[in-house]
N, C-alpha and C positions, 0 to 999 in steps of 0.2 A: 639786473639788479637783484640782489639776494636780500630777502627780508628775514629778520630775526623771528624765530618762532616764539610765540608767547607761551612760556612754560611755567609761569608763576604757580598756578595750581595744577600740578601734574595729574593727569587722569588715571593714575595707577591705582589709587585706593578704590575709586568706583569700579575699575575694571576687575580688581581682585575681589571686591565685594560682590560684584555681579556674578563672578565665577562661583563664589560660595553660595550666593542666593539661588543660583540655578539648581543647586542640589536640594533645596528645601521642598519645593512642591513635589518633586519626584519622590523624595524620601517619604513625604507625608502620604502620597498616593499609595505607596507600598506598605507603609506602617506595619512592619513586622518586628518581632523581637530579634530575629536573625536576619542580617542583611544578605542580599543576593551577591553573587560574584560580580555582577555588573555594577552594583552599587559600590562595592569595595574598590573595583577598578576605577570608577569615576571619582571616588573620594581620593584615591591615590593620585590620579592624574591632576585633580584639583590641588592637592598638596604640593606636587612638583611645580605646577603652574604658579601657585602662590609664592613659592620660594623664588622662582625666576623673576616674578614681578617685584618682589621685595629687593632682589639683587639689582634689577634695573633701576628701581626707585633710588636706592642708595648711590648707585653710580651717577645717575642724572642729578641728584642733589649735590654731589661733589663737583660736577661740572658747573652747576648753577652758582655754587659758592666760590668758584675760582674767580677772584677779582682781576686777575691778569688778562682775562678774556673779555672781548666785547660781547654785547648782546647777540650780535650776528654770529660770532664764533660759537657762543654757547648754544644758540639754536641749531647751528649746523652740526655740532658735536652730539647734541642730544638726538637729533634726527638720525645721524649715523648710528648712534647707539641703539635707537629704536629699531632700525632696520636689522640690527643684529638679533633682536628679540622677537621680531615678527614671526619667524618660523615656530617659536614656542607657542605663540598665540594660535597659529594655524593648527599645530599639532593638538593643542588642548581642545580647540573647537571641534576638530575631527573626532577626537576620542570621546568628547562629551556627547556629540551627536550619535556616535555608535552606541555608547552605553545607555544613553537616554532612551533610545529605541528599544533596547533589550529590557530596560526597566519598565517602560510603558507596556511592552508585550507581556511581561510577567504580571503586571498589575491588572491588565485587561483579561488575562487568562482566568483570574479569580472572580471576575464580574459576570453576573448573570444578566446579559443584555436583554434577553427575552422577558425576564421578570420586571426589569425596569420599564420596558415598553408596555407590558401589560398593565403595570401600575399607573403609568402616565396616561394611557388611553382608557382606563377603567371609567365608565360612565360617560364617555364621549359619544358612543354610538347612538344612544337615545337622543342626545342633543342634536347630532347631525341629522338624524332621521326627522326630528321635529322641524328643524330649519328647512330641510328640503321639501317637506310636505306642506309647510305653512308659509313658506317664503313667497314673496310677490312673484318671483320668476316661475313658481309652480302653478300660478293661477292663469287661466286663459281669459282674464278680464280685458275687454277691448280698450279701456282707458290706460291700463298698464302697457298694452302693446303700442299704443300711440306714444306714450312717454318713452318707451325703449326705442322706438323709431326716431324720435326727436334727438335722443342722446346719441344714437348711432350716426344720424345725419350731422350733428354737431362735430363729432369726431372726424367724419369724412371731410367736412368743410375746413376744419383746422388743418388736416393733412394737405388738402388742395391749396390752401393759403400758403403753407410752408413751401410747397413746390413752386408756386408762383414767385415767392420771394427769392428762391434759389435761382430760378430762371431769369428774373430781372437782374440779379447780381451778376450772373454769367454774361448777360448782354451788356452790362455796364462796363465790364472788364475787357479792354481791347485784347484781341488775340495776339499771341507771341508771333514775332516775325518768323517766316519759314526758314528752315535750316538750309544753307546753300548746298548744292549738290557737290559731291566729291568728284574731282576730276578723274577721268578714266585712266589717265597715265600715272596716277599716284599709287 
């Protein structure tokens, strides 16, 4: 049985919009007055892809508007039409992946990662030193040791209970019958 494809709202506008939106964060990350060759290639590929999707949309709408076709026939024809355009989607995706990598590489080349790490960790060293010297684990207090021992014992008990449950479940499940031997003459 062949089902008609539900094509009332064709997913082409979101697809082409997604292609256009894919360019925005990458372009914003590089934010230069002059675009790189990778950005230009990506924009060009997006333009070609957009045209192909508009072409597909127009053809699919003509199929949907054809009142001489049943819903099943319309669905089959649009599905066949989509298979014709799938290579364009794959090509654009591959090109976008290539160019996005080059764009990101160019953007990261201008980022001073060491400065970002320095800024992010500025002031953390005294905090870590204070925690490590003043934390409960740094104290040799017998009461803390008992508490830590109880916590560890609780974890071990939980693990043992889980193992017991797995063992009980394994015993409750009957074993599979043995596989009969293969005759030696076969």
